[in-house]
N, C-alpha and C positions, 0 to 999 in steps of 0.2 A: 404596343404590347401592354397588357394590363399590369397593374402592380402585383397582383397575385401570381401571374406568370413570371414576372421578373424575380419575385421572391423565390419561386420554385427553382429557376435556373441558377440563381446565386447559391442557394443551399446545395443543389445538386453538384455544382462545380466544386464547392468546398468539400463535400463528402467524397466525391470521386478523387480529389487530391489526397484526402486522408487514406482512401483505399489503396491508391498507388504508392503512397509513402510507406504504408505498412506492408506492402508487397502481398496483399491478400489476392489481388488479381493474378500475380505470378504463381502463387501457391495453387490457385484453382487450375491454372493451365497445366502445371506440372502434374498434379494429381490426375486430372482427366487424361493427359497424354500417357502417363505411365499405365493406367488401366487399359487404354486403347491398345497400346503396344503389347501388353500381356495377352490380351484376348486375340490379337492378330497373330502373335507367335504361336499360341495354342492352335489356332486354325491351320497355320502352315505346318505345324508338327504333325497334325492328323492327316495332312495331305499325302504323306508318304504311304499311308495305308488306305484311307477312305476317299481321298480327294479333298480339296479345300472345303471347309464346312459351309462356306457361303456367307455373303455379307449379312443376310438376314439373321442367320444363326449367331454370327459373331455379335451383331447388335443386340439380339435378345439377351445373350450372356452378359454383354456390357451393361445394358440397362438394368438387369437383375442385380449386378454389383452396385450400380448407382442407387438402387432403391434403399440400400443400407447406408450409403455414404452421403447422398444429397440431403436427407433430413438433418443429419448432424452438422453438415456445413452450413445449411440455411439457418439453423438455430444458433450456431456460433457467430455467424455474420450479423445477425440481427438482435440476438438476445441481450446484448450489453450496450447497444448503441445509444439508447435514450437515457438509461440510468447513469451511464458513464458521462454523457454530456451534462447531465444534471449535477453530478458530483464535481466535475472539473470547472463548472461555471460557464460552459459553452451555451447552454440553454438560456441562461440569464443574459449573456452578451448578445446572442442572436435576437432574442425577443425584445431587447431594448431598441432594436432597429425596426423599421417597418416591415417585419416578416411575420406572417401569420403562423399559428401552430399547425394549421392544416397544410400549408405549403411546405413547412419543415418536414412534417411526417410523410407527406407524399414524395418529397424529393429523396429522402434517405431510403424509403421503401423501394422506389424504382431503381435507384443506383445499386443497392445491394442485390436486388432481383436480377438486374441485367448483368452484373459482374459474375454472378453464379451461372447464368444461363448462356451468355454469349460465347464463351470459350467452348462450352459443351456443344453448341450448335455447329460451330466451325469444325470441331473434331469429328462429329458424326458425319458431316458431309465429306470430310477428308477420308474417313473409313470407307464410305461408299465409293468414292473416286479411286481409292487405292485398290479395292477389289476389281474395279473396272480395268484399270491400267495394268495391274500385276497379273491378274488371272482371267481377264476378259469376261467377267461376269456382268450381268445386267444390274444396273444400279436401281435398287428398290426404293425409288424416291417416295412412294406413298407410305411405305413402312417406316422410312426415316422420318417422314413428317409425323406419323403416328407416335413414334418414340419421342420426338421433340415436344409434341403436345403434352404427352404424359409426364415427361421430365419437367416441363415448365409448370404444369399444374402441381406437381409434387413440391417443387421449389417454392411456388407461391403459397401453398398450404402451410408449410413450415416457416416460411418468412413471416406470414401473418401471425402464427402462433408465437414465434420468437419476439416479434414487435409487441405483441400483447403482454408477454412476460416482462419485457424491458420497461414498459410503461407502468405496469401494475406493481412489480416488485422493485423497490428502490435499492435494497441492499444487493450489491454485486455478487457476493459469495452465495447468498440464498438464491439469487436468480440463476447462477450457474448450476446449482444443485437441482433446481426445478427443470432446467433445460435438459440436463442429463437424464432425469427421470422420465421426461416426456419422450426423449429419443429411445430409451430402453423400452418403455411401454409400447411405443409404436413399432419397434423392430422385433423385440423378443417376447416380452411378457404377454402380449395379446395372443401369440401363437401358443405359448405354453398354457395359458389360462383356458383357451378354447379347447385345446387337446385334452386337458384335465376334465373339463365339463363334459366332453363327449365320452370320455372313459367312465365317468361317474354316473351319467344319466343318458338315457336313450332320447336323443333330441331329434326333432323334426328337421329334415334337410333345409327347409326355408328359414328355420331359426338359426341354424349353423351359418348359413349364408349371410343372414342379416347381421349377426354378431361380427362376422369377419369383415363385412363391408363397412361397418362403422369405423374401422381403422383405415385411414386414408392410404397407408402404404399397401395394405392388403387389397384395397379397392383398385388401386393403380396396377398392382401385380396381376389381378384377374383381367383387367383391361388389356395389359400387355400380352398375356397369354392368348386372349381372344383375338388379338390382332395377328399374332404369329400363327395360331392354329385355331381356326374358327370352330372346329369340332371339339376342342379342349380334351383331346385324347390323353394328353399328358397327366391330367388330373383323375383319370380312371372313372369310376362310377359318379363321383362328384361332378366331373366335367361333363359327363353324359346328361346329368340332371340339369346343370346350368345351361348347356347348349340347347336343350329342348324346352326348358321352361322360360328362359330369359333371352337366349340367343347372343351371338357374339356382338351384334350392334348394341343391344341393351346393356351388356357388360361394359362395353367401351364408353357409352354415354354415362353410365353410372360412375365408372372410374374417373371420368373427367369432371362430372357435375358435383359430386359430393365433396372431394377434396378442395375444389375451387370455392364452393360455398363455405366450407369450414374455414379456409384461409381468409376469405373475405369477411366473414363474421368476426373472426379474431382480430383482423386488421381494423375493422370499424370500432370494435370494442376498445382497442388500444388508442385509436384516435380520439374517441369520446373521453377516455381516461386522461389523455394528455391535455385536452382542451379544458377539462374541469379541475385538473390537479395543479399543484404549485410547481414552479420552475426551480425551486431550491429545496 
């Protein structure tokens, strides 16, 4: 085993121990489980009139709720990890050992990413199996796979952004403020700003789509809708335009590629900043 790989595993074990000590993993499991139970109960409540809504529909509603929650959790999990380690002297202690900055950054990135994603993957599979056992429905493994891919891309995108903020902004209070602003901009402000621009000016459909697709959350939302409904009828005329001009496959590829690229660029920028910055 190379020294770089040994360094990676050592830091990963330390960071995982910190995650378990702070009960962050338990918090993720509880939040995901509560959301899953809520949407399953809603599905069973509707079964008295319409029949169970179906595993696919429950998963669509579940992932729509996660589109709001996952960015915030990813930013919180990563946005303070480097500057906090710098403040309490952990970086100085680790880098006095034969541990490279790249190994440290890669280890904490992968641990935080997997802690956020692994419980979610287990719960999504459990929802599919529950629908099979309790209601005899076919398990939509392909759709579950699509949802997991989109959630993993969303988590990676905001993990990369959070790590970039953590390495760039040394003041913890200021970093927290920036993280909240990024989350609000990704979830709410983009929608309001786009709606205001559409009310103020007559914009071309392709311009509206391009501006919406710049937001990774919106991009993944369109990919999710295209997976659940290839005709995009839920979006009305906009869905008709997107289905005919881009297609469900194109929307899915865009929804995966752009947030992944954004997260990777942010992560690489954070790594570059860590390698060139001071440890104190």
